[in-house]
C-alpha positions as CSV (number, residue, x, y, z in Angstrom):
1,X,-10.2,-2.8,-6.3
2,X,-9.2,-3.1,-2.4
3,X,-12.4,-3.3,-0.6
4,X,-16.3,-3.3,-0.9
5,X,-17.8,0.1,0.3
6,X,-20.1,0.4,2.8
7,X,-22.3,3.7,2.5
8,X,-24.0,4.5,5.7
9,X,-26.5,6.9,6.4
10,X,-25.8,10.1,8.6
11,X,-27.6,9.0,11.7
12,X,-25.6,5.8,11.4
13,X,-22.4,7.4,11.0
14,X,-23.1,9.6,14.1
15,X,-24.1,6.3,15.8
16,X,-21.2,4.2,14.6
17,X,-17.9,6.6,14.7
18,X,-18.7,10.2,16.0
19,X,-20.0,9.2,19.2
20,X,-17.5,6.2,19.8
21,X,-14.8,8.2,18.8
22,X,-15.7,11.2,21.6
23,X,-16.6,8.6,24.2
24,X,-13.2,7.0,23.9
25,X,-11.2,9.9,23.8
26,X,-12.8,12.3,26.1
27,X,-14.0,9.3,28.9
28,X,-10.2,9.5,29.8
29,X,-10.6,13.1,31.6
30,X,-12.8,14.1,34.1
31,X,-16.5,14.5,34.0
32,X,-17.4,18.3,33.9
33,X,-15.6,21.2,32.3
34,X,-12.7,19.4,31.7
35,X,-14.1,16.9,29.8
36,X,-16.0,20.1,27.3
37,X,-12.9,21.9,27.0
38,X,-10.9,18.5,25.6
39,X,-13.8,17.0,23.7
40,X,-13.9,20.6,22.0
41,X,-10.5,20.3,21.0
42,X,-10.9,17.1,19.8
43,X,-13.3,18.5,17.2
44,X,-11.8,21.5,16.4
45,X,-8.5,19.4,15.4
46,X,-10.6,16.8,13.3
47,X,-12.3,19.9,11.7
48,X,-9.0,21.3,10.8
49,X,-7.6,18.0,9.0
50,X,-10.9,17.8,7.3
51,X,-10.4,21.5,6.0
52,X,-6.7,20.9,5.2
53,X,-7.3,17.3,3.3
54,X,-10.4,18.7,1.4
55,X,-8.4,21.7,-0.3
56,X,-6.8,18.9,-2.2
57,X,-10.2,18.3,-3.8
58,X,-12.3,20.5,-5.6
59,X,-15.7,21.3,-4.4
60,X,-17.3,20.7,-7.8
61,X,-16.2,19.8,-11.3
62,X,-18.4,19.5,-14.8
63,X,-21.8,19.4,-12.6
64,X,-21.0,17.0,-10.0
65,X,-20.9,18.8,-6.6
66,X,-20.0,17.5,-3.3
67,X,-23.3,15.9,-2.2
68,X,-22.8,16.1,1.6
69,X,-20.1,16.8,4.8
70,X,-16.4,15.0,4.0
71,X,-16.2,12.1,6.2
72,X,-12.7,11.6,8.3
73,X,-11.6,7.9,9.3
74,X,-8.5,7.5,11.3
75,X,-6.5,3.6,11.6
76,X,-9.4,2.7,14.5
77,X,-12.5,3.7,12.7
78,X,-11.5,2.7,9.2
79,X,-13.6,-0.5,9.5
80,X,-16.8,1.4,10.0
81,X,-16.4,2.3,6.5
82,X,-14.5,-0.2,4.6
83,X,-15.1,-4.0,4.8
84,X,-12.6,-6.5,4.6
85,X,-9.8,-4.5,3.6
86,X,-8.8,-2.0,6.6
87,X,-6.2,-3.8,7.5
88,X,-4.1,-3.6,4.0
89,X,-4.1,0.3,4.5
90,X,-3.3,0.0,8.2
91,X,-0.3,-2.3,7.3
92,X,0.9,1.0,5.5
93,X,0.7,3.1,8.3
94,X,-2.1,5.4,6.9
95,X,-2.5,8.2,9.3
96,X,-6.3,9.8,7.8
97,X,-9.0,9.0,4.9
98,X,-11.1,11.5,3.7
99,X,-13.8,10.5,2.1
100,X,-16.0,12.9,-0.5
101,X,-19.0,11.8,-2.3
102,X,-19.6,13.9,-5.8
103,X,-23.2,13.7,-7.3
104,X,-25.4,14.8,-10.7
105,X,-28.6,14.0,-11.3
106,X,-29.2,11.1,-13.4
107,X,-25.8,9.8,-13.0
108,X,-24.3,7.5,-10.9
109,X,-22.2,9.1,-7.7
110,X,-18.6,9.2,-7.9
111,X,-16.8,8.8,-4.5
112,X,-13.0,10.0,-3.4
113,X,-11.2,8.1,-1.1
114,X,-8.0,10.8,0.0
115,X,-5.3,8.8,1.9
116,X,-2.9,10.7,3.8
117,X,-0.3,7.6,4.2
118,X,2.2,9.8,6.1
119,X,5.3,8.8,4.0
120,X,5.4,8.6,0.0
121,X,7.1,4.8,0.6
122,X,3.8,4.3,2.3
123,X,2.0,5.8,-0.2
124,X,3.8,3.8,-3.4
125,X,3.4,0.5,-1.4
126,X,-0.4,0.6,-0.7
127,X,-0.5,1.5,-4.7
128,X,1.2,-1.7,-5.3
129,X,-1.2,-3.8,-3.4
130,X,-3.7,-4.1,-6.9
131,X,-2.1,-3.3,-10.0
132,X,-4.7,-4.3,-12.4
133,X,-5.9,-2.1,-14.9
134,X,-4.6,0.1,-17.3
135,X,-1.6,3.0,-16.8
136,X,-2.9,6.3,-17.0
137,X,-0.7,9.6,-16.6
138,X,-2.0,10.8,-13.1
139,X,0.1,11.5,-10.6
140,X,3.3,9.7,-9.9
141,X,2.0,6.4,-11.1
142,X,-2.0,5.6,-12.0
143,X,-4.3,3.0,-13.0
144,X,-7.5,2.8,-14.5
145,X,-10.1,-0.4,-14.7
146,X,-13.8,-0.8,-14.8
147,X,-14.6,2.8,-13.2
148,X,-12.0,2.8,-10.7
149,X,-9.1,5.2,-10.5
150,X,-6.1,4.8,-8.5
151,X,-3.0,6.8,-8.1
152,X,-0.3,8.2,-5.7
153,X,1.6,11.2,-5.5
154,X,3.8,12.6,-2.6
155,X,2.3,11.2,0.4
156,X,-0.7,10.9,-0.9
157,X,-3.1,7.4,-2.7
158,X,-6.1,8.7,-3.8
159,X,-8.7,6.0,-5.3
160,X,-11.7,7.5,-7.2
161,X,-14.7,5.4,-8.4
162,X,-18.0,5.3,-9.3
163,X,-21.1,2.7,-8.4
164,X,-21.8,2.6,-12.3
165,X,-19.4,2.8,-15.3
166,X,-20.2,5.0,-18.0
167,X,-18.5,7.0,-20.8
168,X,-19.4,10.4,-18.8
169,X,-18.3,8.7,-15.3
170,X,-14.7,7.7,-16.8
171,X,-14.7,11.3,-18.4
172,X,-15.1,12.6,-14.8
173,X,-13.3,10.4,-12.9
174,X,-10.2,10.7,-15.0
175,X,-10.4,14.6,-14.8
176,X,-11.0,14.6,-11.2
177,X,-7.8,12.4,-10.6
178,X,-6.2,15.1,-12.6
179,X,-7.4,18.0,-10.6
180,X,-6.3,15.8,-7.4
181,X,-3.1,15.4,-8.7
182,X,-2.4,19.0,-9.6
183,X,-3.3,20.0,-6.5
184,X,-0.2,18.0,-4.5
185,X,2.6,19.9,-5.2
186,X,4.9,17.8,-4.3
187,X,6.0,14.4,-5.8
188,X,7.7,12.0,-3.5
189,X,10.3,9.3,-3.6
190,X,9.6,6.0,-4.7
191,X,11.4,3.6,-2.0
192,X,15.1,2.7,-2.7
193,X,15.1,-1.5,-2.7
194,X,13.4,-0.8,-6.0
195,X,17.0,0.3,-7.4
196,X,18.2,-3.2,-6.4
197,X,16.0,-4.7,-9.1
198,X,17.7,-5.7,-12.0
199,X,16.2,-4.6,-15.6
200,X,15.1,-8.0,-16.4
201,X,12.2,-8.2,-13.9
202,X,9.0,-6.5,-14.2
203,X,9.2,-3.5,-11.8
204,X,6.3,-1.8,-12.8
205,X,4.6,-5.1,-11.3
206,X,6.5,-5.0,-8.1
207,X,5.0,-5.0,-4.7
208,X,6.5,-2.9,-1.9
209,X,5.6,-4.0,1.6
210,X,6.8,-4.2,5.2
211,X,4.8,-7.1,7.0
212,X,3.8,-10.9,6.4
213,X,0.3,-10.6,5.6
214,X,0.8,-8.8,2.8
215,X,3.9,-10.9,1.3
216,X,1.4,-13.9,2.0
217,X,-1.3,-12.1,0.1
218,X,0.8,-11.8,-3.1
219,X,2.7,-15.2,-2.7
220,X,2.3,-17.3,0.5
221,X,5.5,-18.5,2.3
222,X,4.4,-19.4,5.8
223,X,2.1,-18.1,8.7
224,X,5.2,-18.0,10.6
225,X,7.3,-15.0,10.5
226,X,10.6,-16.6,9.7
227,X,11.8,-13.9,8.0
228,X,10.8,-11.3,10.7
229,X,8.9,-8.9,8.8
230,X,7.8,-5.8,10.7
231,X,7.9,-2.3,10.5
232,X,11.4,-1.9,10.5
233,X,12.3,-3.9,7.3
234,X,11.0,-3.2,3.8
235,X,10.3,-5.7,1.1
236,X,9.7,-5.8,-2.6
237,X,8.4,-8.9,-4.5
238,X,8.8,-9.0,-8.1
239,X,8.3,-11.9,-10.8
240,X,9.6,-12.7,-14.0
241,X,8.0,-15.1,-16.7
242,X,9.7,-17.7,-17.5
243,X,8.9,-20.5,-19.9
244,X,5.1,-21.8,-20.2
245,X,4.2,-18.4,-18.5
246,X,5.6,-19.7,-15.2
247,X,6.7,-17.2,-12.4
248,X,9.7,-17.3,-11.0
249,X,9.7,-14.7,-8.0
250,X,12.6,-12.6,-6.1
251,X,12.0,-11.6,-2.8
252,X,14.3,-9.0,-1.3
253,X,14.3,-7.7,2.5
254,X,16.2,-4.7,3.9
255,X,16.7,-5.1,7.5
256,X,17.9,-2.7,10.1
257,X,21.1,-4.4,10.3
258,X,23.3,-6.8,9.0
259,X,22.7,-9.3,12.0
260,X,19.1,-9.2,11.9
261,X,19.6,-10.2,8.2
262,X,21.4,-13.3,8.7
263,X,19.4,-14.0,11.9
264,X,16.2,-14.0,10.0
265,X,17.4,-15.7,6.5
266,X,18.8,-18.7,8.9
267,X,15.9,-19.1,10.3
268,X,13.8,-19.3,7.0
269,X,16.3,-21.7,5.7
270,X,15.9,-23.7,8.7
271,X,12.7,-24.0,8.6
272,X,11.2,-23.7,4.9
273,X,14.3,-25.4,3.1
274,X,16.1,-27.2,5.7
275,X,17.8,-29.4,2.3
276,X,19.5,-26.4,1.6
277,X,21.9,-26.4,4.1
278,X,25.1,-24.8,3.3
279,X,24.5,-23.9,-0.3
280,X,21.3,-22.0,0.9
281,X,19.5,-23.6,-2.6
282,X,17.4,-26.6,-2.9
283,X,15.1,-28.4,-5.0
284,X,11.4,-29.0,-4.2
285,X,8.5,-31.3,-4.4
286,X,7.4,-29.7,-7.5
287,X,10.7,-29.9,-9.4
288,X,11.7,-26.2,-9.1
289,X,14.6,-24.6,-7.2
290,X,14.5,-22.0,-3.9
291,X,17.2,-20.5,-2.3
292,X,18.2,-17.4,0.3
293,X,20.9,-15.6,0.8
294,X,22.2,-12.7,2.9
295,X,24.4,-9.6,1.7
296,X,25.2,-7.0,4.3
297,X,21.7,-6.3,5.7
298,X,19.7,-7.4,2.9
299,X,18.2,-10.8,2.4
300,X,17.9,-12.5,-1.4
301,X,15.3,-15.1,-1.6
302,X,14.2,-16.9,-5.0
303,X,11.4,-18.8,-5.5
304,X,9.9,-21.3,-8.3
305,X,13.4,-21.1,-10.6
306,X,14.1,-23.8,-13.2
307,X,17.6,-24.8,-11.3
308,X,20.4,-23.6,-8.8
309,X,22.6,-22.2,-11.5
310,X,19.4,-19.6,-12.4
311,X,19.2,-18.7,-8.3
312,X,22.9,-17.7,-8.5
313,X,23.0,-16.0,-11.3
314,X,19.8,-14.0,-10.1
315,X,21.7,-13.1,-6.8
316,X,24.9,-12.6,-9.2
317,X,22.5,-9.8,-11.0
318,X,21.2,-8.6,-7.7
319,X,24.3,-8.2,-6.0
320,X,25.8,-5.9,-9.2
321,X,22.7,-3.4,-8.7
322,X,22.9,-3.4,-4.5
323,X,26.7,-2.7,-4.9
324,X,26.6,-0.1,-7.6
325,X,23.2,1.8,-5.9
326,X,25.0,1.7,-2.4
327,X,28.2,3.1,-4.1
328,X,26.3,6.1,-5.7
329,X,24.6,6.7,-2.5
330,X,28.0,6.8,-0.3
């Protein structure tokens, strides 16, 4: 689960979120009628967003009812609700988070976090951040673990959980997820960089992201952004099991253009793997091999391989997939 949740009282919500938002946005205008008019527009806009997002969620389900008004958060206010993981959602450029709490007497409450991620690639990406759990047929991909359901569909990422898991709450969480998923009319496209992954890699465990902190969370490379990861790049981290359950990692990065890819991979090799020199591969202190290469605008990197030959074989397999998929799109 991505976060530790905080449940403030309504009074605390007003003091921590409502008034600061209005002050920060309304103070830009002059005092008087103009400020009142603009603040009114802000409130009306937020109300409209809450209504639009809330329409995807049922007002009740099998006796559980929405216990209070929905709360809305944006990239600036999300830290008032989520302790510690707000940056994860921000790194995937989420737009809005609607939170609805369902309650039923004598049962633990159930909370729905409904994220509008703006684009389906972002919804898929944040889903891949935490892939622990059992696959369930809800949304385009769904996972259930210990009272928590997560899925994505279209541009939306949905997290549903209970403060205490029981057989009853599990049943309701899954039913609620199915109902919300059906209310989202369109499915979204998975990032095309997934198509470059050879079949012998665990696609269901691949992580999609754009920024260095997310890469380092799953596989630490460096605090220095030699790979030039940012909002203009797309990256995919996958692994496969080798002997003794050791993992070999494959990192694919799509850059805006070939010049950027060449520059970033050269910078990475010069600083991270200087002994690689012209070959682009080298044996590290732990006895395993690592390497990097560029094909057009795509960087290919392998970590923890058993030999340089294995790296070359991985590069060959990936290049076959890249050429195949690019030819299909052209």
